C-alpha positions as CSV (number, residue, x, y, z in Angstrom):
1,M,-3.2,-18.1,31.3
2,R,0.6,-17.9,31.2
3,A,0.7,-20.2,28.1
4,V,-1.7,-17.8,26.3
5,F,0.7,-14.9,27.1
6,V,3.7,-16.9,25.9
7,I,2.0,-17.9,22.7
8,T,0.9,-14.3,22.0
9,I,4.5,-13.1,22.5
10,I,5.8,-15.7,20.1
11,L,3.2,-14.9,17.4
12,I,4.1,-11.2,17.7
13,Q,7.8,-11.9,17.3
14,I,7.2,-14.1,14.3
15,S,4.9,-11.5,12.6
16,C,7.4,-8.7,13.3
17,S,10.3,-10.7,11.8
18,A,8.4,-11.3,8.6
19,Q,8.0,-7.5,8.1
20,K,10.2,-4.9,6.8
21,S,9.5,-1.1,6.6
22,I,10.0,1.3,3.7
23,K,11.1,4.7,5.1
24,F,10.1,7.7,3.0
25,T,10.6,11.4,3.6
26,A,8.4,14.0,1.8
27,Y,8.0,17.7,2.4
28,E,10.1,17.5,5.6
29,K,8.0,14.7,7.1
30,S,9.0,11.1,7.5
31,Y,6.7,8.2,6.7
32,S,6.9,4.4,7.2
33,L,5.1,1.6,5.5
34,S,5.3,-2.0,6.9
35,L,5.6,-4.6,4.2
36,P,6.1,-8.4,4.2
37,K,9.7,-9.3,3.4
38,G,10.6,-10.7,-0.1
39,Y,10.4,-7.5,-2.2
40,N,13.0,-5.7,-4.3
41,L,13.0,-2.0,-3.6
42,K,13.2,0.3,-6.6
43,R,13.7,4.1,-6.1
44,L,12.5,6.3,-8.9
45,K,12.8,10.0,-9.6
46,D,11.0,11.8,-12.5
47,D,12.1,14.8,-14.5
48,E,10.1,17.1,-12.2
49,G,11.9,15.8,-9.1
50,Y,9.1,13.7,-7.6
51,R,10.3,10.5,-6.0
52,E,8.6,7.1,-5.8
53,H,9.7,4.0,-3.9
54,Q,8.3,0.7,-5.3
55,A,8.4,-2.6,-3.5
56,I,8.3,-5.2,-6.2
57,Y,7.3,-8.8,-5.3
58,P,8.2,-12.0,-7.2
59,D,4.5,-12.4,-8.4
60,S,4.8,-8.8,-10.0
61,S,2.6,-7.1,-7.3
62,I,3.9,-3.7,-6.5
63,V,3.4,-1.4,-3.4
64,Y,4.5,2.2,-3.8
65,I,4.8,5.5,-2.0
66,T,5.4,8.8,-3.8
67,D,5.5,12.5,-3.1
68,D,3.9,13.2,-6.5
69,K,0.7,14.6,-5.0
70,K,-0.5,16.0,-8.3
71,S,-0.7,12.7,-10.2
72,G,0.1,9.8,-7.9
73,G,1.8,6.6,-9.0
74,V,2.2,5.5,-12.6
75,N,-0.9,3.3,-13.3
76,K,-2.6,3.1,-16.7
77,S,-5.7,1.4,-15.1
78,K,-6.4,4.5,-13.1
79,E,-6.9,6.7,-16.2
80,E,-8.8,3.9,-17.9
81,K,-11.4,3.7,-15.1
82,Y,-11.6,7.4,-14.0
83,G,-10.8,9.1,-17.3
84,A,-8.1,11.6,-18.3
85,D,-9.3,14.2,-15.7
86,V,-8.4,11.8,-12.8
87,Y,-5.3,13.9,-12.3
88,I,-7.4,16.9,-11.6
89,K,-9.3,14.9,-8.9
90,I,-6.0,13.9,-7.3
91,L,-4.6,17.4,-7.3
92,A,-7.9,19.0,-6.0
93,N,-8.3,16.6,-3.0
94,E,-6.3,16.4,0.2
95,N,-7.5,12.8,0.8
96,L,-8.7,10.5,-2.0
97,V,-9.1,6.8,-2.6
98,L,-9.1,5.3,-6.1
99,E,-9.3,1.6,-6.8
100,G,-10.2,-0.9,-9.4
101,V,-9.5,-4.1,-11.3
102,G,-7.3,-4.2,-14.4
103,S,-8.3,-6.0,-17.6
104,D,-6.1,-8.9,-16.4
105,G,-8.3,-9.3,-13.2
106,R,-5.6,-8.0,-10.9
107,Y,-6.4,-5.3,-8.4
108,W,-5.0,-1.8,-7.9
109,K,-5.6,0.9,-5.3
110,E,-4.3,4.4,-4.7
111,Q,-4.7,6.6,-1.6
112,K,-3.7,10.3,-1.4
113,Q,-3.1,11.3,2.2
114,G,-2.0,14.9,2.3
115,N,1.4,15.3,0.7
116,I,1.9,11.7,-0.3
117,V,0.3,9.0,-2.3
118,I,0.5,5.3,-1.5
119,G,-0.9,2.4,-3.4
120,Y,-0.5,-1.0,-5.0
121,F,-1.1,-2.6,-8.4
122,N,-1.0,-5.9,-10.2
123,V,-2.3,-7.7,-7.1
124,P,-4.0,-11.1,-7.5
125,P,-7.6,-11.3,-6.1
126,D,-6.6,-13.8,-3.4
127,K,-4.1,-11.3,-2.0
128,K,-6.1,-8.1,-2.1
129,W,-6.9,-8.1,1.6
130,Q,-3.2,-8.4,2.4
131,Y,-2.3,-5.3,0.3
132,D,-5.2,-3.3,1.8
133,E,-3.7,-4.2,5.2
134,I,-0.3,-3.0,4.1
135,L,-1.7,0.4,3.1
136,S,-3.2,0.7,6.6
137,T,0.2,0.5,8.2
138,L,1.3,4.0,7.0
139,H,2.5,6.2,9.8
């Protein structure tokens, strides 16, 4: 029994050391998203003052968090699948999940949760489950 406990502790330490969090503040509330290490962080701000943090991985997959609750992250596939009025859907809903597959076979997903939008795009099919798990770490 003691060996199981020790192994469990070791696995937790290994998994924690392979993670890094993105911290993001929007509308006076702080958020955190746990991501696997190995990304380059890009901070963007548009001409309306909305901010977006993008974690860009070497395989070109991107995880993002933004305070642009009226249109979400920049993603052409979103408009291609849901039409030009997708931004009205985003603005009108407090919580919303949009997802799809791009013409290149890579996955994307966007979740509006109150005042923020999180998502990923350009994700290979074999890694989709990992990126879904990343989005579930938001707190």
